[in-house]
Every structure is written in C-alpha cells, then in structure tokens.
N, C-alpha and C positions, 0 to 999 in steps of 0.2 A: 567604230570610227567616230571621231569627234566632228560635230557640226556646230556652227555658230548659233543656229536657231533651235537647238535642243533645249527643252524646258528642264530646268534643274529641279531637284527635290527639296531645295532649301526654301524656308519660309520667306515671304517678303518682309522687309524691315518694319512695315507698318503693323502687320499681324504679330510679329515678334514683340514689338513695343506694347501692343495691346495686351498680349499675354503676360508680359513682364509687369505692366501696371496692375493687372488683375491680381497677380501673385503678391505684389507688394501690398495691395489693399487687404488681401486675406491675412497676411502677416501682421499688419497693423491692427487688425481686430483682436489679436491675441494680447495686445499690450494691457488691456484692462483686466486681465486675469489676476485674481487675488490669492494665488496658491503659494504655500511655503512648505519647505521640508519639515518633517516632524520635529527634528531637533531645534530648528530655528523657532518654530512655534512654541515649543516647550520653554526655551530659554527666554523668549521675549513676552510670554503670556503675563497678564496682570496689568494693573493700572500704574504700577511704579516704573515700568519700563517703556513708557510711551515714547520718550525721546529716542531711546535705542531702537525701538521698532520702526519709527519713522526714518531713522538713519539707515537701517538695513534695507528698507523698502526703496529709499532714494538710491542707494548703492546698486540695487538690482536694476532699477530703471536706467541708471547711467551705464551699466554694463550692457544692457540691451540696445542702447543707442548705437554703439559701435558697428554691429553687423548691418543695421539698417543704413547707416551713413556710408559704409563701404559699398553696399549694393547700389545706393543712389549715385555715388561717384562713378562707379563702373558703368552704370546705365547712362549717365551723362556723357562719359567719354565715348561710349559706343555711338550715342546719338550724334556727337560732334564729328566723329569719323565718318558716319554715314552722310551727314550734311556736306562735309568737305568733298567726299567722293562724288556726291550728286552735283555739286557746283562745278567740279572739274569736268564732269561729263557734258555739261551744257556748254 
C-alpha cells in the first residue's frame, strides 16, 4: 500500500551531484594520457613529422571535448530542473 511518508530508494539530488562531480573529475584526469595507436605512432615518428603529429594530437583532444561537453550540458539541465522543482515546492 502506498503511503506519503514512505522513504524512497532514490538518492538525494545532493549526493547524486557529488557522485557526478567525482566521476567527471576522474574522467578529466585521463586527458593527460599520451597514448597513441601503433599505426599512428609509426606514421608520425621522426623529426620531419612534428607538424603532423601535433595536428593529430590536437584532433584527438578536440574529439575528446565533445563527450565531456555533453555530460556537462546534461548535468546543468538536471541541476536547473532540480532547482525549478525546489522553487515551486516552496
């Protein structure tokens, strides 16, 4: 039977935001990794390909920005939804 005072199993928004912030921090630590696939490393090895190597590394960084940006936007929208519900409740 449903009662209004029943405690739900869901996390509070504060604890969910703390966990999301911790997860984002962990992902941001991986940005400084200097790994490349074997074929990229072989094709770009040597002093004559410095510009190409920098361009490939910049491309990788730009491709990595998109998932982080999406997570940040979704997190911000969830935060705004939470805030608007909280204001309506008051």
